[in-house]
ROFI-705456 format. One record per residue (C-alpha): residue number from 1; x negated, y negated, z negated. Coordinates in steps of 0.25 Angstrom, whole numbers, always signed. Example, Ala and Ser with C-alpha at 12.3 -4.5 7.8 and 13.67 -1.06 7.14 Angstrom:
<sites>
i|xx|yy|zz
1|-49|+18|-31
2|-55|+4|-29
</sites>
This chain:
<sites>
i|xx|yy|zz
1|-269|-251|+70
2|-275|-254|+87
3|-275|-239|+91
4|-263|-235|+86
5|-254|-247|+91
6|-261|-246|+105
7|-258|-231|+104
8|-245|-235|+102
9|-243|-243|+112
10|-250|-232|+122
11|-239|-222|+120
12|-230|-235|+122
13|-237|-237|+136
14|-237|-224|+140
15|-220|-222|+138
16|-221|-209|+129
17|-216|-220|+117
18|-201|-217|+112
19|-195|-228|+103
20|-190|-216|+95
21|-204|-214|+92
22|-210|-226|+90
23|-217|-228|+80
24|-217|-244|+70
25|-233|-248|+80
26|-222|-242|+94
27|-211|-251|+89
28|-218|-264|+86
29|-226|-263|+100
30|-210|-261|+105
31|-208|-272|+98
32|-219|-281|+104
33|-215|-276|+120
34|-200|-279|+118
35|-203|-293|+112
36|-193|-301|+106
37|-196|-303|+91
38|-198|-319|+91
39|-213|-314|+89
40|-223|-308|+97
41|-228|-296|+92
42|-243|-294|+92
43|-253|-284|+90
44|-256|-293|+80
45|-240|-294|+72
46|-237|-277|+74
47|-252|-273|+68
48|-249|-282|+56
49|-235|-275|+53
50|-242|-262|+55
51|-250|-267|+46
52|-242|-271|+34
53|-233|-260|+37
54|-244|-252|+33
55|-249|-262|+23
56|-236|-262|+18
57|-233|-247|+14
58|-246|-243|+11
59|-247|-252|-3
60|-233|-249|-7
61|-235|-236|-4
62|-247|-233|-13
63|-239|-241|-24
64|-229|-235|-24
65|-233|-219|-22
66|-241|-224|-36
67|-229|-231|-43
68|-221|-218|-37
69|-232|-207|-44
70|-234|-215|-57
71|-214|-215|-58
72|-215|-203|-57
73|-228|-196|-65
74|-217|-205|-76
75|-206|-197|-73
76|-208|-184|-72
77|-194|-179|-70
78|-194|-189|-56
79|-207|-182|-53
80|-201|-169|-55
81|-189|-170|-44
82|-196|-179|-35
83|-209|-168|-34
84|-195|-157|-31
85|-189|-165|-22
86|-203|-165|-12
87|-206|-149|-16
88|-190|-147|-12
89|-192|-152|-1
90|-204|-151|+4
91|-203|-135|+0
92|-217|-131|+2
93|-221|-138|+14
94|-235|-142|+16
95|-233|-159|+15
96|-225|-168|+15
97|-219|-175|+29
98|-212|-187|+33
99|-199|-177|+36
100|-198|-171|+21
101|-197|-187|+17
102|-182|-187|+19
103|-178|-177|+8
104|-186|-183|+0
105|-173|-191|-9
106|-178|-190|-21
107|-190|-194|-19
108|-188|-207|-12
109|-180|-211|-23
110|-191|-209|-31
111|-200|-222|-22
112|-189|-227|-22
113|-189|-229|-39
114|-203|-231|-38
115|-204|-243|-27
116|-191|-248|-37
117|-200|-250|-51
118|-213|-250|-41
119|-213|-259|-26
120|-225|-261|-23
121|-224|-278|-20
122|-215|-280|-32
123|-213|-295|-27
124|-209|-294|-12
125|-213|-303|-1
126|-210|-318|-4
127|-198|-322|+2
128|-192|-336|+7
129|-183|-344|+9
130|-182|-350|+22
131|-169|-357|+19
132|-162|-365|+3
133|-154|-354|-3
134|-146|-349|-14
135|-148|-336|-19
136|-139|-329|-31
137|-139|-344|-37
138|-152|-349|-34
139|-157|-359|-27
140|-168|-355|-16
141|-174|-364|-8
142|-179|-366|+3
143|-195|-361|+5
144|-192|-353|-10
145|-203|-341|-10
146|-195|-329|-16
147|-203|-317|-22
148|-193|-303|-24
149|-199|-297|-36
150|-196|-283|-32
151|-202|-277|-44
152|-192|-283|-52
153|-181|-281|-48
154|-181|-265|-47
155|-184|-267|-60
156|-173|-275|-62
157|-162|-269|-73
158|-151|-273|-65
159|-152|-267|-54
160|-157|-255|-58
161|-152|-252|-73
162|-157|-249|-86
163|-167|-243|-79
164|-173|-248|-69
165|-188|-246|-77
166|-186|-232|-76
167|-190|-224|-63
168|-177|-215|-58
169|-175|-214|-44
170|-163|-208|-46
171|-158|-223|-47
172|-158|-222|-30
173|-149|-210|-30
174|-137|-214|-22
175|-139|-232|-26
176|-138|-241|-16
177|-149|-255|-19
178|-150|-267|-12
179|-161|-277|-16
180|-160|-271|-29
181|-172|-261|-22
182|-181|-269|-14
183|-196|-264|-16
184|-200|-265|-1
185|-193|-278|-2
186|-180|-281|+7
187|-176|-287|+20
188|-184|-292|+32
189|-196|-292|+23
190|-195|-282|+21
191|-210|-273|+17
192|-211|-272|+30
193|-217|-255|+27
194|-209|-249|+17
195|-204|-238|+27
196|-220|-234|+28
197|-221|-236|+12
198|-211|-226|+8
199|-214|-214|+19
200|-228|-215|+14
201|-223|-217|-2
202|-214|-204|+2
203|-222|-194|+8
204|-235|-199|+0
205|-225|-196|-15
206|-218|-185|-7
207|-234|-178|-4
208|-239|-181|-20
209|-225|-175|-24
210|-225|-161|-17
211|-240|-157|-17
212|-243|-161|-31
213|-237|-162|-47
214|-243|-174|-53
215|-250|-173|-68
216|-251|-188|-77
217|-269|-188|-80
218|-273|-189|-93
219|-261|-183|-100
220|-251|-196|-97
221|-237|-192|-98
222|-227|-196|-90
223|-220|-208|-99
224|-235|-214|-102
225|-238|-216|-88
226|-243|-233|-86
227|-234|-239|-78
228|-241|-251|-77
229|-237|-259|-64
230|-249|-271|-58
231|-240|-281|-53
232|-248|-286|-37
233|-243|-287|-24
234|-239|-272|-27
235|-236|-266|-40
236|-245|-255|-42
237|-251|-247|-56
238|-260|-255|-65
239|-264|-242|-68
240|-270|-231|-59
241|-261|-217|-59
242|-270|-205|-59
243|-262|-192|-59
244|-265|-180|-59
245|-260|-170|-44
246|-258|-156|-46
247|-257|-149|-32
248|-243|-143|-31
249|-244|-141|-15
250|-254|-140|-9
251|-258|-151|+2
252|-260|-145|+16
</sites>
C-alpha cells in the first residue's frame, strides 16, 4: 500500500495530475495537503480508510455473490431473464467490462433483491443517542445504543407486501424506497465500501451469467435448494453451494 501511495504522491508532485483523473488515493492526498478538515489527515488515517473500503467491500461482495447465485438457481425464470439481458448487451464480446454495466438494468434489480433478502450485515453498525429524544412515541435516553436490524426490515410485509419472502427483482422497477432498503446502512455511517462492493458484485455476476450456463448438482431440483442461513457478523449460507458450470462463451 505504501508503494501505491508513493506512486500517487510522485505523480501529483510532477504536475501531471488533473482533478478529473483523481482516484480515491489522490483525493485523500489532496485533502491532506489542503487541510481544513478539523483533524490532521495523517498517512496512518489514509491507509486505514483504504483498508476499510477494501475490507468492507470484499467480504460483502463474496457473500452477496453466493446468495445471488443461490436465488437465481432457485428461480430459473429470473436466471433466464438475467442471462438473456447480459448476453444481449454483450453481443459476443470477449468479456464483461465496466462500461457494459450501465446497460444491465435487470442485473442491478437482481442484486438489489438479493441484498434485500440477504444483507451481508444483518445488524448495522450500532448507533448511540447523543441526547435524549422521542422516536415514534418511544423515549430514547441519552447514551442508548441502538442496533438496526436490516435483515428484518428487508423482509417486513408491512413494507414489502405479502410476497416479502419471495425473490422478485421486478419489485424494484419504477418503485421508490426510502429506509425500507438499507443493506449498506444510511446516513453518515453508511458502509464506506458500498460502491466498491456494488461494482465487484455486478462485474462478477455478469461474467458468471455471460460465460456459463449453470446446473445444480446431485439431481437437486430448484425448489429443493437448501437456503439455510448462518447468522453472525455477516449472513452466510449455512452449507456450501455446489454448481456445475457449462461453458457458453469461452473466456479469452
